[in-house]
N, C-alpha and C positions, 0 to 999 in steps of 0.2 A: 473769844478764842482762849484755849487753855494755855496756862503758863507753866504747867507741869512739865518736867523733863520727859521727853519722849524717847524711849529706848527700844531699838529694834534688835531682836535676837534672830540671827539667821541660822536655821537648823533646829530640828526637833528630835535630835538624838539625845543620849544621856547628858552630853555637855550642855546643849541648848535648854533642855528641860531643867537641868540643875541650875543653870544661870537664871532662867526666868523665875523659877520658884524662889530662889534666894533673893532676887531683887524685890519681889512682892512681899516676901516674909519680912524683909528688913525695912522697906520703905512704904509698904501698903498703898493707900490711895494717893500718896503724894507724888507718884510717878505713873506714867503710862507705859505698859510693856506689851509689845506685839511680837509674836513669834512667827516668822516666815519660814515655810518649809516646802519641800518639793511635792508633797501631796501623797506620798506613799504612807504606809502605816507609821504612827509615831514610834520613835525608837531608833531611827537612822540605821546604822549597821547592826544594831541589836533588835531590829524589828522582826515581826512575823513575816513569812513569805507565804502568799496564798498559792494553793495548788488545786485549781479547778473547784469542784464542789466537795472535795474530800476534806476541806479544812486547811489549816495553816501549819507550816513547819518553821522552826526558828532558823535564823541565818547561822547554821552551824550549831554545835552543842554548847551553848553558853552556860557558864557556871558562875555562881556567886560564892566567893570565898568568905570565910569567917571574918577576915579583917576589913571587909567592905563597909566600914562604919558610916561613911557619908551617904552611901547608897541606901543602906538600911534605915538610916535616920530620915531620909527624904521619903522613903516608902511609908514609914510610920506616920509622918506628919500628913501624908496624903490620905491616911485612913486605911492603909493596907494592913491586914492582920498578918504579921510575920509568922506567927505560929502555925497558921494554916496555909501559908503561901510558900515558905522556904522548906523544901523537903531535903533533909540531910541524906547524903549517900553513904552514911555510916562510918565516915572517916577512913574508908578503904579506897585504895586505887591499885591499879595493876600496870606493870611495865612489861612489855613484850620484849623478850630477848631473842634476836634473830639468829644467834649462833645455834640455838637448839629449838627454836620456835616454841618456847615455853613461856607461860605467864608467871610473873613473880608478884605476889601480893604484898603491898606495904600498908601498914595500918598505924594509926596514931595521929596526934595533932602536933604541929610545929615542924617547920622545915628541916631542922637539924635532926629531929627524931626520924623523919622520913629519910634523910640522907644517910643516917647510920644504918638503916635497913638496906638501902640501895648498895652500900659497900659490900654486902655479903653476896651479891649476885655473881654467879660464875661468869667467865672463868678467871678468877683471881687467886694468886698464890697468897700464902700467909703474909709474906713481906709486902706484896702489893696492897693487901687489905690494910696493913699497918700504915703504909704510906698514904693511902686514901684517907684513913682516919685522921692522920696528922694534918693533912692539908685542909680537911673539913673543919678541924678544930681552929686552925689559923683563920679560916673564913669566918667562923663564928665570932672569934675575938675581934676581927676587923669590923663586923657589923655592929658590935656593941659600941664602937666608937662613934657611930652615927652616920647619917646619910651623907653629910658633907665629906666625910673621910672616904667612904667607898665611891663617891662620885669621881674622885681622882683617878679611878681605874677605868673610866669610860673608854679610853683609847685602846684598851686591851680586850681581846676576846677571852672568855673564861677559860678555854682550853689552854691558851698560852700562859695565863696566870698560874694555872695548876702545874704546868711543865716547869715554870721558873722555880717552883717550890719543890721540885724533885719527883713529881709524878711522871711515870713513863709515858711517852707520847701516845703509844698504842692504847693506853687506858684513858688518857685525858681527852683524846679525840672521839672516844666511843663510850663515854660515861652514860649509863642509863639515866643517872640523875640529870645530866645535861639535857638529854632528850626529853626527860620529864618536864623540866622547867621551860625548855624551849617550846614544847607543845602547849603548855599551859598558857603562856603569856605572849608568845611572839609570833606564832604561825609563820615562822620564817626558817628556811632550811639552811641559811648561811651561818656565818659566825655570829655569836651572841655576845654583846657587850658584858664584860665582867661586872660593871656597875649595875646593869639592869638585873642580872641574875642574883647578885648579892643583895640588891634591894628587895627582890622577891623573898630571899632568905629572911631578911630583916623584918619585913611586914608579916610574914607567915609565922614568925617566932616571937614577936614583941608583944602581941596583944592577947596573951592568955592562951590556954590550951585549945580554945575553939578556933584560933586564928587560921589554921590550915584546912579546916573542914570545908568541903565543897557542897553547895546546895544547888538544886534544880527546882523548876516550877511545875505545878500540875497542868499548866496550859501554856500557850505562847506568851512571850514577853510583852507584846503589845497589849494583848487582852488583860494580862494579869498585873502588869506594872505601869507601862507607859501611858495607857489610856486613863487609868485612875490619877496619875500624876498630872496629865493634861487637864482633867476635870478639876483637880485641885488648883491649878494655875488659873483656870477660868473663874472659879469661885472667888479667888482673890482679886479678880478684875482684869486678868490677862486676856489677850485676844490672839487668835491664830489666823494666818493668811496661808491657805493651802495652795498647792499647784503653782508654786512660784520658785524658779530656779535662778539663783544669783549667778551672773556671768562676768560682770566687771564692776569696778569702782569708778565713780566720778568724784573728783575732788577739786577743791580750790584752795590754794595755799596749803596750810597744814591740816585741813579738815576734810573729811569725807562729806560730800554734799548730796550724793545720790547713789543708788544701787541699781545697776542695769539688771533686769530680770527677763526671763522668758516664761511664757505660759503655753501649755499644750492646747491643741485643738481638741475639744471634748468629743467631737464626732468620730475621732479615730483613736482615742485613748481610753482604756478601761480603768477608771479610777478605783473601781471596787476591788481590783486585784492588787498587783504590786506597784501601782503607780506608773511612773515613767522614768526612764533612765537616759543616760547620755546618748545611747545608741538608738533608742526607739521613740524619742520625743518627736511628735509630728506637730510642727508649729504652723498655725494658721495666720491669716492676714491680721496685722495689727496686734500681735500678741507679744511683741518685744516692747517693753515699757521701762520707765525709770521711776523708782520709788524714792520719794524725798521726804516723807512724813516722819522724820526722826531728828533727834539731836545727837544721840549716841548710838553706836552699833557694837554688839558683841557678835563676832563671826565665829561659828563653831563648825564650819565646813571642814571636811577632811583635808589633810595637807596636800594631796594630789589635786583637789579642786582649787584650793587657794593658789597653788603654783600656776594654775591655768588662767587665772584672772589677770587682765591688763598685760598680756604677754608682749604686746607691741610697744610697751612703754619702757624703753631702754634706761631712761633716767631712774625710774623706780627700781627696776630689777638689778641695776648695777650698783645701787646703794648698799651699804654694809648690811643693814638689817634684812632687806629682801634678798640680797645675794646669798646670805646664809640659809634662808628658807629654801632657796632654789637647789641647795645641795642635799636636801632631805629626799629619801626614796620611800616608795610605797611598794607593797607586795600584794599580789592577787591571791585570794584564797578560793578553795573549792569546798563546798559543803554538799552532803548527800544523806538522804534518809532512805532506808530499806525496810519495808514492812514484810514480815514472813508469817506463814500460816502456823508453823511449828516453832517451839522455842529454840533459840540459838544464841550463843554468847550471853548466857544467863549469869553474869557476874554483877554484884552490886558495886556501883562506882565506876569511874572512867577507866578506860584502857589507854595507855600512852605508848609511844614508841613503835607503832605499827609502820610498815613500809610506806614511804611517800608515794603519792602525794597526800593521802588522807591518814595522818598519823594518830588521830584521836578517835575513839569510838565510845559511845555511851548507849547502853540499851535502855531506852526511855519507856519501855512497856510498864515497869512498876511505878512510874512517876506521872506520866501524862494521863489525866483523868479519862479522856475519851477512849483510851486503849486499855486502861488498867484492868477492867473487869470484863473485857470482851473475850469470850472463849474462842472466837474464831481468829484471834490475833495471837501469835506466839511471841514475836519479838518486834521491836521498833528500834532499829539500829541507826543512830545519828552519828555521822562521820564529819570531820573537818580537818583541813590541812592546807599547806601552801601549794600554789600552782607552779612555783618557780621550778624550772627544768622540765615542766610537763605542758608548756603552753601549746605545743604542736599536737598534743594528744586530743583525740575526739572524746566526746562525752562517753561514747560506748567503750572506748579503750580504758578510760578511767574507771568506769563502773565495773568492767570485767576484771581489771587488774586488782581493784580493791576487794571484790568478792573472792577472787582466787587467793589473794594474800591472806585475807581473814580466815578463809576456810582451810588454809594449809596447816594451821595449828589444830591438833587433836582436841585441845582444851576448849575451842570455840564451837566446833561443829560446822557442818557444811551448809552455807546459806542456800544454795540451789536445792539441796535435798530437803531443806525445811520448807520449800515452797514460797517463791517470791510473789507477793500480792501487789506491791507497788514500789517504784523507785523514783525518787525525785532528786535531781542533781542541779546545783546552782554554781555557775562560774562567775565569781565576783570580780570582774575584770574592769568595770567602769571606774572612773575617778571617785565616784560617790560610794563605792563599795569596797575599795581597797584599804588595806591596813598599813599603818605606819611601821616601818622596819627599824627595829632597835639594833642597828649595827654598831660595832665598835667605832668610837670617835664621833658619834652623831650628836652627843649631848651639847657640844659647843655651838651647834647650828640650830638647836631647838629654840624657838622664841619664847619669851615670857608673855604674860597677858597683855602688856602695854606695847603699842606700836608707835612709830614716829608720828602718826596722825593723832591729833589730840583727842579725837572722839571715837577712835576705832580700837577695840579690844579683841583679843583672841582667846579661844578656849577649845579644848579637845584633848584627846589622849596623846596627841603629838606636841602639845604645848607643855613647857616645863611646869610642874606642879609638885605638891607635897608627895604624891604617890609615885609619879613618873613612870608608871607601867602602862603598857597598851592593854587596857581593860576598862570595863564600865566604871569601876571606882575611880580610875585615873581621869576619865572624861568628866564625871560628875564633880570631882574635886576641882578640876580645872575651871569648870563653869562657875562654881561657887566662888573661887578665888578671883575670877574675872569680874563677877558681880560686885564683890567686896571692893575691888580696886576702883571700879567705875563709880560706886557710891561715895567713896572717899573723895574722888575728884569732884563729883557733883556738890558734895557738902562743903568743899573748900572753895567753891566759887566757879567751878567748871572751867572751860577753856574758851579763848576768844575765837570766834568763827567769822570769817576765815582769817588765816594768817599767811605768812610766807612759808612755802614748802621747804621743809628741812628733813629729808629722809635719810641723810647720811649719819 
């Protein structure tokens, strides 16, 4: 019988893969690492989505920012050639101004260089532009004081922070810059925490001129990044258990002793496509089991999934730690890809600030290898945005509204006149596909990696970490931090199993 510490990582998204790789990189063959995941493509919310026989689309238009140091480091160690994989969009982005339905191009690296260009967007008077510049300078000085200083502003929304410093409300509530960063990181149409927006400023400005550059991939994220990282984990000795969905914890005293899981009935589930979700999982006889082959657990499930576990246990969820997590909210997103016969929206780089619900658009035709040289494809428009406020809309209503809004600007061109070849829409409404909402005041409820259970650790973009943004870099960083904390505990003698439950 093996005496090696057995570590179970739940989830194979960026956080889970980051945690598993970090454990094996640091401890090698002295530990056993198993990754349990639902069985869809590796990558979690950043996975490919299969669409019949036509190939896969990403879950929205994911982008890799220049400051994603931990993500790029993991990719390199997994043998991924960054030079041929990361395709720069040229340092340019575009903000849609609804007042005149025009695009405004911003170029350059660094968040504050970007914001200095955004101040010139009409309609601002000279005095208003000077006020904008002064407030942005104050923001810049504040970020220089470090993450701990700006974290104090978590209870404020960014618009309120600007108004307190003299910016007129009609400008503060309609800042193109606010829309820009809101679209980039939050996929949330409500108020954005001043801390999280200023943290974006800090990260996009601190690490050199390349820090704000946005990159995309020549193919889907699962094929290009997550599968090679999965192979890297296997080469180091890690194992994967697919088609297993964690539903509840079993515990004794202060230790997790089992994970209740569900497995789908293979006769009615198509594993070769998108896997199974909360809504379409068909469970056969005897597919509910309890997994106990572990000593430690790193859970990387999304916050909405974690909140759904052990819901009948009032003692657990009334405790201080778990009650805080219960206050976190998630938001559903919508993603859509439109393929046209003729070119439309031929701008390098992303377009932000489009009318909700799909506020971001990237023409992926120049980047995706399978479309790049196809003369019969004019454009491949990838949209993403929040579903909040549009839950009652049908797919057809969202598709038509997005196409009409996009086509309303003379600078884009008409999608319908370009000839629509294919439309794929994805409503990301299950607990497993929703995104954590960075609302004002949320930071005090976000947990750290350690839980009251001595052998349970948390990771994910909703868990506090060095990056603290809802993005792939935040998830990977959190996974690495959870792995480091777990190994420190293992090396210091571990924890007694079981003990008396103390969840308060």
